[in-house]
Backbone as CSV, one residue per row, in Angstrom:
resi,resn,N_x,N_y,N_z,CA_x,CA_y,CA_z,C_x,C_y,C_z
1,UNK,-22.567,18.484,37.949,-23.477,19.391,38.597,-22.683,20.609,39.077
2,UNK,-23.278,21.788,38.956,-22.660,23.036,39.413,-23.243,23.436,40.763
3,UNK,-22.373,23.599,41.735,-22.785,23.876,43.110,-22.123,25.165,43.577
4,UNK,-22.929,26.049,44.144,-22.454,27.349,44.616,-22.582,27.422,46.132
5,UNK,-21.511,27.887,46.773,-21.516,28.177,48.202,-21.337,29.673,48.384
6,UNK,-22.168,30.259,49.215,-22.076,31.689,49.505,-21.945,31.867,51.018
7,UNK,-20.837,32.463,51.435,-20.584,32.732,52.851,-19.601,33.886,52.910
8,UNK,-19.815,34.815,53.831,-18.944,35.980,53.915,-17.623,35.690,54.629
9,UNK,-17.411,34.456,55.040,-16.151,34.079,55.678,-15.332,33.224,54.706
10,UNK,-14.277,33.793,54.102,-13.478,33.057,53.112,-12.880,31.752,53.641
11,UNK,-12.518,31.713,54.925,-11.960,30.482,55.491,-12.981,29.348,55.473
12,UNK,-14.228,29.680,55.720,-15.287,28.667,55.683,-15.492,28.176,54.257
13,UNK,-15.475,29.091,53.298,-15.614,28.684,51.897,-14.480,27.751,51.489
14,UNK,-13.283,28.062,51.928,-12.131,27.223,51.600,-12.301,25.825,52.197
15,UNK,-12.799,25.749,53.420,-13.057,24.456,54.050,-14.102,23.669,53.260
16,UNK,-15.197,24.325,52.869,-16.231,23.654,52.067,-15.620,23.095,50.788
17,UNK,-14.852,23.915,50.114,-14.254,23.513,48.842,-13.313,22.327,49.026
18,UNK,-12.426,22.401,50.003,-11.473,21.311,50.237,-12.191,20.004,50.572
19,UNK,-13.152,20.070,51.468,-13.875,18.864,51.878,-14.663,18.253,50.724
20,UNK,-15.403,19.083,50.017,-16.288,18.537,48.986,-15.536,18.135,47.722
21,UNK,-14.473,18.833,47.387,-13.669,18.387,46.245,-13.048,17.020,46.542
22,UNK,-12.735,16.775,47.796,-12.196,15.483,48.194,-13.276,14.402,48.194
23,UNK,-14.458,14.721,48.717,-15.529,13.739,48.843,-16.333,13.534,47.558
24,UNK,-16.479,14.578,46.760,-17.289,14.506,45.533,-16.632,15.329,44.424
25,UNK,-15.495,14.844,43.900,-14.748,15.618,42.900,-15.430,15.726,41.539
26,UNK,-16.495,14.972,41.333,-17.169,14.989,40.028,-18.001,16.246,39.792
27,UNK,-18.197,17.060,40.824,-18.996,18.274,40.697,-18.098,19.499,40.479
28,UNK,-18.711,20.561,39.961,-18.033,21.856,39.816,-18.491,22.746,40.957
29,UNK,-17.538,23.366,41.646,-17.855,24.186,42.807,-17.520,25.646,42.543
30,UNK,-18.434,26.521,42.950,-18.255,27.958,42.845,-18.380,28.547,44.239
31,UNK,-17.595,29.581,44.504,-17.584,30.208,45.817,-17.863,31.695,45.684
32,UNK,-18.711,32.213,46.569,-19.034,33.642,46.595,-18.897,34.138,48.028
33,UNK,-18.209,35.262,48.205,-18.006,35.811,49.545,-19.077,36.817,49.939
34,UNK,-20.026,37.064,49.062,-21.178,37.905,49.404,-22.311,37.618,48.421
35,UNK,-23.491,38.032,48.790,-24.689,37.699,48.018,-24.662,38.278,46.604
36,UNK,-24.129,39.482,46.437,-24.079,40.071,45.089,-23.181,39.249,44.167
37,UNK,-22.099,38.718,44.714,-21.224,37.853,43.927,-21.965,36.569,43.550
38,UNK,-22.746,36.041,44.474,-23.539,34.836,44.187,-24.548,35.091,43.068
39,UNK,-25.206,36.240,43.108,-26.141,36.592,42.030,-25.434,36.654,40.690
40,UNK,-24.262,37.273,40.660,-23.493,37.361,39.412,-23.107,35.977,38.894
41,UNK,-22.675,35.108,39.791,-22.312,33.752,39.375,-23.525,33.032,38.807
42,UNK,-24.669,33.160,39.455,-25.889,32.508,38.964,-26.322,33.045,37.603
43,UNK,-26.042,34.295,37.319,-26.357,34.870,36.009,-25.452,34.291,34.929
44,UNK,-24.180,34.049,35.277,-23.184,33.579,34.293,-23.164,32.067,34.113
45,UNK,-23.393,31.334,35.189,-23.274,29.877,35.191,-24.626,29.254,35.506
46,UNK,-24.868,28.078,34.988,-26.095,27.357,35.342,-25.819,26.624,36.656
47,UNK,-26.246,27.217,37.752,-26.035,26.640,39.073,-27.210,25.712,39.389
48,UNK,-26.895,24.493,39.767,-27.933,23.513,40.094,-28.349,23.591,41.553
49,UNK,-27.372,23.810,42.432,-27.626,23.840,43.871,-26.864,25.001,44.493
50,UNK,-27.520,25.714,45.395,-26.854,26.769,46.150,-26.973,26.470,47.643
51,UNK,-25.859,26.656,48.339,-25.808,26.618,49.797,-25.410,28.024,50.222
52,UNK,-26.193,28.647,51.077,-25.860,30.000,51.494,-25.931,30.151,53.003
53,UNK,-25.088,31.022,53.495,-25.108,31.406,54.900,-26.319,32.300,55.119
54,UNK,-26.777,32.370,56.336,-27.898,33.265,56.663,-27.405,34.689,56.876
55,UNK,-26.517,34.875,57.830,-26.065,36.213,58.210,-24.881,36.650,57.363
56,UNK,-25.120,37.635,56.504,-24.064,38.233,55.681,-24.356,39.721,55.581
57,UNK,-23.318,40.537,55.447,-23.547,41.976,55.334,-24.211,42.355,54.009
58,UNK,-24.937,43.444,54.024,-25.588,44.051,52.851,-26.809,43.286,52.342
59,UNK,-26.678,41.979,52.159,-27.812,41.155,51.725,-27.653,39.795,52.405
60,UNK,-28.621,39.406,53.232,-28.486,38.129,53.922,-28.923,36.974,53.017
61,UNK,-28.795,35.756,53.523,-29.117,34.580,52.728,-30.572,34.496,52.321
62,UNK,-31.473,34.926,53.195,-32.902,34.927,52.851,-33.169,35.884,51.697
63,UNK,-32.604,37.078,51.766,-32.788,38.052,50.690,-32.200,37.531,49.379
64,UNK,-31.042,36.899,49.467,-30.421,36.318,48.267,-31.341,35.271,47.649
65,UNK,-31.841,34.364,48.450,-32.709,33.309,47.917,-34.017,33.854,47.373
66,UNK,-34.552,34.901,47.990,-35.765,35.530,47.460,-35.497,36.146,46.100
67,UNK,-34.356,36.823,45.965,-34.009,37.408,44.658,-33.840,36.317,43.611
68,UNK,-33.156,35.247,43.973,-32.949,34.150,43.025,-34.261,33.487,42.636
69,UNK,-35.145,33.327,43.591,-36.436,32.683,43.314,-37.228,33.455,42.260
70,UNK,-37.049,34.756,42.227,-37.766,35.605,41.275,-37.067,35.731,39.928
71,UNK,-35.960,35.025,39.745,-35.184,35.136,38.514,-35.250,33.841,37.704
72,UNK,-35.064,33.950,36.427,-35.079,32.773,35.557,-33.825,31.919,35.727
73,UNK,-32.811,32.450,36.388,-31.558,31.707,36.572,-31.421,31.119,37.970
74,UNK,-32.514,30.999,38.683,-32.481,30.447,40.040,-32.067,28.977,40.013
75,UNK,-31.229,28.548,40.957,-30.867,27.122,41.054,-32.096,26.266,41.354
76,UNK,-32.012,24.985,40.981,-33.121,24.061,41.222,-33.347,23.839,42.706
77,UNK,-32.261,23.794,43.481,-32.364,23.544,44.920,-31.543,24.571,45.683
78,UNK,-32.043,24.929,46.868,-31.345,25.876,47.737,-31.336,25.333,49.163
79,UNK,-30.210,25.541,49.825,-30.023,25.107,51.210,-29.409,26.249,52.003
80,UNK,-29.762,26.321,53.276,-29.208,27.325,54.173,-28.265,26.622,55.143
81,UNK,-27.105,27.236,55.378,-26.173,26.766,56.396,-26.003,27.924,57.371
82,UNK,-26.349,27.694,58.642,-26.327,28.795,59.595,-26.023,28.315,61.004
83,UNK,-25.455,29.192,61.779,-25.246,28.928,63.193,-26.497,29.198,64.001
84,UNK,-27.550,29.655,63.348,-28.788,30.041,64.024,-29.935,29.076,63.714
85,UNK,-29.631,27.835,63.403,-30.658,26.877,62.972,-31.739,26.673,64.025
86,UNK,-31.421,26.797,65.291,-32.420,26.605,66.350,-33.476,27.704,66.348
87,UNK,-33.194,28.822,65.695,-34.132,29.938,65.652,-35.257,29.743,64.639
88,UNK,-35.190,28.704,63.828,-36.179,28.513,62.773,-37.238,27.517,63.190
89,UNK,-38.479,27.975,63.240,-39.577,27.044,63.470,-40.195,26.720,62.110
90,UNK,-41.042,25.707,62.027,-41.591,25.279,60.733,-42.362,26.358,59.978
91,UNK,-42.844,27.367,60.675,-43.608,28.415,59.988,-42.722,29.568,59.527
92,UNK,-41.429,29.493,59.791,-40.521,30.585,59.427,-40.516,30.798,57.917
93,UNK,-40.366,32.046,57.518,-40.418,32.413,56.100,-39.407,31.689,55.231
94,UNK,-38.351,31.209,55.780,-37.288,30.594,54.986,-37.686,29.236,54.419
95,UNK,-38.603,28.552,55.050,-38.895,27.184,54.658,-39.524,27.060,53.268
96,UNK,-40.079,28.117,52.718,-40.575,28.035,51.342,-39.457,28.319,50.334
97,UNK,-38.291,28.712,50.820,-37.166,29.032,49.949,-36.116,27.928,49.885
98,UNK,-36.042,27.096,50.923,-34.958,26.113,51.004,-35.489,24.699,51.205
99,UNK,-34.671,23.754,50.792,-34.969,22.347,51.014,-34.751,21.993,52.487
100,UNK,-33.629,22.468,53.034,-33.231,22.141,54.400,-32.370,23.260,54.955
101,UNK,-32.410,23.433,56.267,-31.511,24.341,56.974,-30.522,23.472,57.738
102,UNK,-29.238,23.623,57.424,-28.180,22.851,58.075,-27.482,23.702,59.129
103,UNK,-27.098,23.078,60.247,-26.329,23.824,61.255,-24.894,24.040,60.790
104,UNK,-24.316,25.092,61.283,-22.927,25.422,60.974,-22.079,25.026,62.165
105,UNK,-20.980,24.369,62.015,-20.420,23.854,60.753,-21.179,22.611,60.295
106,UNK,-21.280,22.434,58.981,-22.061,21.305,58.468,-21.304,19.985,58.562
107,UNK,-22.065,18.920,58.592,-21.515,17.578,58.465,-21.430,17.316,56.960
108,UNK,-20.231,17.152,56.447,-20.061,17.041,55.007,-20.640,15.756,54.430
109,UNK,-20.701,14.710,55.219,-21.337,13.487,54.755,-22.835,13.735,54.517
110,UNK,-23.450,14.526,55.388,-24.867,14.868,55.226,-25.054,15.784,54.013
111,UNK,-24.153,16.747,53.832,-24.239,17.618,52.660,-24.171,16.826,51.362
112,UNK,-23.385,15.764,51.359,-23.286,14.935,50.151,-24.661,14.372,49.762
113,UNK,-25.482,14.074,50.747,-26.830,13.601,50.463,-27.649,14.615,49.699
114,UNK,-27.405,15.884,49.927,-28.120,16.942,49.210,-27.686,17.008,47.746
115,UNK,-26.514,16.490,47.450,-26.011,16.544,46.081,-26.531,15.396,45.222
116,UNK,-27.155,14.425,45.867,-27.655,13.249,45.116,-28.929,13.569,44.372
């Protein structure tokens, strides 16, 4: 399975990669430091799952997921990882775009459940 993480903080991406390669090495992981890079990766690779940060410069995670949803190369599943998870109520616009909103920093054991 091809899994993409998008976050504007490279240290966080490195942590995601190290943890998940250790816990689930059978998957292929892609990292994007901004939404435009994530779009390019999705155009080139068949991404099955995307995890994206909410707050990023130029294009936030919601905008990224909306763009992907309108494209033929959109991943099958999308998840949001954010430090602002308490700000989302069930009627928030994001809930039609994502399976789940995870708090930042994520529990990697819980993230593994999303990969099943």
